[in-house]
C-alpha positions in Angstrom: 0.0 0.0 0.0 1.4 3.4 -1.0 2.1 5.7 1.9 0.0 8.9 2.2 1.5 12.0 0.8 3.0 14.6 3.2 3.9 18.2 2.9 7.5 17.3 2.1 6.2 15.4 -0.9 4.4 18.5 -2.1 7.5 20.6 -1.6 9.5 18.1 -3.7 6.9 17.8 -6.4 6.4 21.6 -6.9 10.1 22.3 -7.2 10.5 19.3 -9.5 7.6 20.5 -11.7 9.3 24.0 -12.1 12.6 22.5 -13.0 11.1 20.1 -15.5 9.0 22.8 -17.1 12.0 25.1 -17.6 14.2 22.2 -18.9 11.8 22.5 -21.9 9.5 19.7 -21.0 6.5 21.9 -20.8 3.7 19.4 -20.9 5.4 17.1 -18.4 6.1 20.1 -16.1 2.4 21.1 -16.2 1.3 17.6 -15.5 3.6 17.5 -12.5 2.2 20.8 -11.3 -1.3 19.4 -11.5 -0.1 16.4 -9.4 1.5 18.7 -6.9 -1.8 20.7 -6.6 -3.9 17.6 -6.2 -1.5 16.2 -3.6 -1.6 19.5 -1.6 -5.4 19.5 -1.7 -5.6 15.8 -0.7 -3.8 16.6 2.5 -5.7 19.9 2.9 -2.6 22.0 2.8 -4.8 24.9 1.6 -6.5 25.1 5.0 -5.3 27.2 7.9 -5.1 24.3 10.3 -2.6 22.3 8.3 0.5 24.3 9.5 -0.4 23.9 13.2 -1.5 20.3 12.9 1.7 19.2 11.2 4.1 21.8 12.5 5.3 19.8 15.5 5.1 22.9 17.6 7.9 24.3 15.6 7.3 27.9 14.3 9.8 27.4 11.5 8.2 24.3 10.3 4.7 25.9 10.5 6.0 28.8 8.4 7.5 26.4 5.9 4.1 24.7 5.4 2.4 28.1 4.9 5.0 29.0 2.3 4.7 25.7 0.6 0.9 26.2 -0.2 1.5 29.8 -1.3 4.3 28.6 -3.6 1.9 26.1 -5.2 -0.6 28.8 -5.8 1.9 31.4 -7.2 3.5 28.8 -9.4 0.1 27.9 -10.8 -0.4 31.6 -11.5 3.0 31.8 -13.3 2.1 28.8 -15.5 -1.2 30.4 -16.4 0.6 33.6 -17.3 3.2 31.9 -19.3 0.7 29.7 -21.3 -2.0 32.4 -21.3 -4.6 30.0 -20.0 -7.1 31.4 -17.5 -8.4 30.8 -14.9 -5.6 29.3 -12.8 -6.1 25.7 -11.8 -6.3 26.9 -8.1 -8.5 29.9 -8.9 -11.7 28.7 -7.3 -10.2 26.6 -4.5 -11.0 27.7 -1.0 -7.8 28.7 0.8 -7.5 30.0 4.4 -3.7 29.6 4.9 -2.1 32.4 7.0 0.3 34.7 5.4 4.1 34.3 5.4 6.5 36.5 7.3 9.3 38.7 5.9 12.1 36.8 4.1 14.8 38.2 6.5 12.8 37.0 9.5 12.3 33.5 8.0 16.0 33.2 7.2 16.9 34.4 10.7 14.5 31.9 12.3 12.5 34.7 13.9 8.9 33.7 13.3 6.2 36.0 14.7 2.5 35.0 15.0 1.3 35.1 11.4 -1.3 37.5 10.0 -4.4 36.1 8.5 -5.9 36.3 5.1 -9.1 37.6 6.6 -7.4 40.6 8.1 -5.5 41.3 4.9 -8.8 41.4 3.0 -10.2 44.1 5.2 -6.9 46.1 5.6 -8.4 49.2 3.9 -10.9 49.6 6.8 -8.5 49.1 9.7 -7.4 52.1 11.7 -3.7 52.9 11.2 -2.9 51.9 14.8 -4.6 48.5 14.4 -3.2 47.7 11.0 -0.6 44.9 11.1 2.5 45.1 9.0 2.2 42.7 6.1 5.3 41.1 4.7 6.4 41.5 1.1 5.5 37.8 0.5 1.9 38.6 1.8 1.7 41.5 -0.7 2.9 39.3 -3.5 0.1 36.9 -2.6 -2.4 39.8 -2.5 -1.4 40.9 -6.0 -1.6 37.4 -7.3 -5.1 37.0 -5.9 -6.2 40.4 -7.3 -5.1 39.3 -10.8 -6.7 35.9 -10.3 -10.1 37.4 -9.5 -9.9 39.9 -12.4 -8.9 37.2 -15.0 -11.2 34.5 -13.6 -13.0 34.1 -17.0 -11.0 33.1 -20.0 -10.9 36.7 -21.3 -8.6 35.9 -24.2 -11.3 33.8 -25.9 -14.2 36.0 -25.0 -14.1 39.1 -27.2 -17.1 40.7 -25.6 -15.5 40.7 -22.1 -12.1 42.1 -23.1 -12.9 45.7 -22.2 -14.6 44.7 -18.9 -11.9 42.4 -17.8 -9.2 45.0 -18.6 -11.0 47.6 -16.5 -11.6 45.2 -13.6 -7.9 44.2 -13.7 -6.9 47.9 -13.6 -9.1 48.5 -10.6 -7.9 45.5 -8.7 -4.2 46.2 -9.3 -4.6 50.0 -8.6 -6.3 49.1 -5.3 -3.5 46.8 -4.3 -0.9 49.3 -5.1 -2.7 52.2 -3.3 -2.7 50.2 -0.1 1.0 49.4 -0.1 2.9 51.0 2.8 5.4 53.6 1.6 8.3 51.3 2.4 7.1 48.8 -0.2 6.1 51.0 -3.1 9.6 50.9 -4.5 11.6 47.6 -4.5 14.7 49.7 -4.0 15.1 50.3 -0.3 16.5 53.5 1.3 19.8 51.7 2.0 20.3 50.8 -1.7 19.4 47.1 -1.3 16.5 45.6 -3.3 13.4 43.9 -1.8 13.5 40.9 -4.0 9.9 39.9 -3.3 8.5 43.3 -4.1 10.8 43.3 -7.2 9.1 40.1 -8.3 5.6 41.6 -7.5 6.2 44.7 -9.5 7.5 42.6 -12.4 4.3 40.5 -12.4 2.2 43.7 -12.1 3.7 45.3 -15.3 3.8 42.0 -17.2 0.1 41.5 -16.7 -0.6 45.1 -17.6 1.1 44.6 -21.0 -0.9 41.4 -21.6 -4.3 42.9 -20.9 -3.8 46.4 -22.5 -2.0 45.5 -25.7 -5.0 43.9 -27.4 -6.8 47.2 -27.1 -3.9 49.4 -28.1 -2.1 50.5 -31.3 0.6 47.9 -30.7 -0.6 45.6 -33.4 0.3 42.0 -33.7 2.6 40.4 -36.4 2.3 36.8 -37.4 6.0 36.2 -36.7 5.3 36.6 -33.0 3.9 33.0 -32.9 7.5 31.8 -33.3 8.0 32.5 -29.6 6.1 29.9 -27.4 5.7 32.6 -24.7 3.9 34.9 -27.0 0.2 35.7 -26.2 -2.4 34.5 -28.6 -3.6 37.0 -31.3 -6.8 38.7 -30.1 -10.1 37.6 -31.6 -10.9 39.4 -34.8 -14.4 40.3 -33.5 -13.0 42.1 -30.5 -15.2 45.2 -29.9 -13.6 48.4 -30.9 -12.8 51.4 -28.8 -12.9 55.1 -29.6 -9.6 56.8 -30.4 -9.2 58.2 -26.9 -9.5 54.7 -25.4 -7.1 53.2 -27.8 -4.5 55.8 -27.0 -5.1 55.3 -23.3 -4.5 51.5 -23.6 -1.4 52.2 -25.7 0.0 54.6 -23.0 -0.7 52.1 -20.3 1.1 49.4 -22.2 4.1 51.6 -23.0 4.2 52.7 -19.3 4.4 49.1 -18.2 7.1 48.4 -20.7 9.1 51.3 -19.4 8.6 50.3 -15.8 9.9 46.7 -16.5 13.0 48.3 -18.1 13.6 50.3 -15.0 13.3 47.1 -12.9 15.9 45.3 -15.0 18.5 48.0 -14.2 18.1 47.6 -10.4 20.8 45.8 -8.6 18.5 42.8 -8.0 19.7 39.2 -7.9 17.7 38.3 -11.0 19.3 34.9 -11.4 17.8 33.9 -8.1 14.2 34.7 -9.2 11.7 32.2 -10.6 12.5 31.2 -14.2 9.0 32.3 -15.2 10.4 35.8 -15.3 11.8 34.8 -18.6 8.4 34.6 -20.2 7.4 37.9 -18.7 10.5 39.6 -20.2 9.9 37.9 -23.6 6.3 39.1 -23.8 7.2 42.6 -22.8 9.9 42.6 -25.4 7.5 41.5 -28.1 5.2 44.4 -27.2 8.2 46.7 -27.2 9.1 45.6 -30.7 5.6 46.4 -31.8 6.0 49.8 -30.3 9.2 50.3 -32.3 7.4 49.4 -35.4 4.1 51.2 -35.0 4.6 54.0 -32.5 8.1 55.2 -31.9 10.1 57.5 -34.2 13.3 59.5 -34.0 14.9 59.7 -30.5 12.1 57.6 -29.0 12.8 54.8 -31.5 16.6 55.0 -30.7 15.9 54.7 -26.9 13.4 51.9 -27.6 16.0 50.0 -29.4 18.5 50.4 -26.5 15.9 49.1 -24.1 15.2 46.1 -26.3 19.0 45.4 -26.1 18.7 45.5 -22.3 15.8 43.0 -22.4 17.6 40.7 -24.8 20.8 40.9 -22.7 18.8 40.0 -19.6 17.2 37.0 -21.5 20.6 35.9 -22.6 21.8 35.9 -19.0 18.8 33.9 -17.8 19.1 31.5 -20.7 22.4 30.3 -19.3 20.6 28.3 -16.6 17.5 26.9 -18.3 16.9 24.8 -21.5 13.6 26.5 -22.3 15.3 29.9 -21.6 17.8 29.1 -24.4 15.1 28.3 -26.8 13.1 31.4 -26.0 16.2 33.6 -26.4 16.7 32.1 -29.9 13.0 32.5 -30.8 13.1 36.1 -29.6 16.1 36.8 -31.9 14.0 35.6 -34.9 11.0 37.7 -33.8 13.1 40.8 -33.2 15.0 40.6 -36.4 11.9 40.2 -38.5 9.8 42.9 -36.8 12.6 45.4 -36.7 13.5 44.7 -40.4 9.9 45.3 -41.2 10.0 48.6 -39.4 13.3 49.7 -41.0 12.5 48.6 -44.5 8.8 49.4 -44.6 7.9 45.9 -45.8 4.3 44.8 -45.9 4.9 41.1 -45.4 3.7 40.0 -41.9 1.1 42.7 -41.9 -0.6 43.4 -38.6 -3.0 40.7 -37.4 -6.1 41.9 -35.6 
């Protein structure tokens, strides 16, 4: 008889699924993720009591169990974002796990009583004196849940919902950002170090902004983009139109997100230590940036845009040194970039925009 799964099995399975996925065995990695999710649900790791029931009265082990569930959830979100398939597999699952502490406290073994998800969800109503300090990891979870709720329907395949989903996502993300304490609004701390968790959160924020705003912007799609497996699907041809003002607004929001991602990439962050899913985020932003160079930028703006694309490609090259799928994506991005930029430079009409 096979022994029942434990939290340690979930930890091993989720880490293994990420490694397999980024060693360019995407389907197998996704299947392993599904197995990790089901394993976690079978032992009720998504429930608040799991950490205390299996924590052996050890605050460090209890914190490890909390972090394990949230890693499962966030990895699921990363896969959804990389494959552009919504909702997440864990989107509608009931979860009541308490929120993790700060990374520095965890590494030092100083584990304070955790804050609850219930308190986090009413934080805007709490008096300043009664409002707990939420960790960067808690804020990353909060952002992921906001995106999850906004993209709960498969918006990419439902043209009628595109505008509504985009507006809802904007509201959710803006609300999350407005409630951040001043010390977490910028990943760069006052002492010059980088809050790596908030760095990741901001990266996710801008990557999703690009994905949801681009279909409604002037950053049109080219057929060559499908060369890159990370690329989002081409919007439905029957997507409802917007007036010129709205189109320009979506374009500006997309360009702003591209610019902010570029600023993140020049921070002294330990980008090699981040999740490899950041590779797809950079690739998708770069594809949108290439479209901007073709359809929007001119003169000095185009020159600066090209420099920023070089930064993105250089970052992808660095990350590709560690992951098989990263190497493939870097090669694919080279093909996409050469084709789109040559179209812009030479004024060709092959690979016309796809709407």
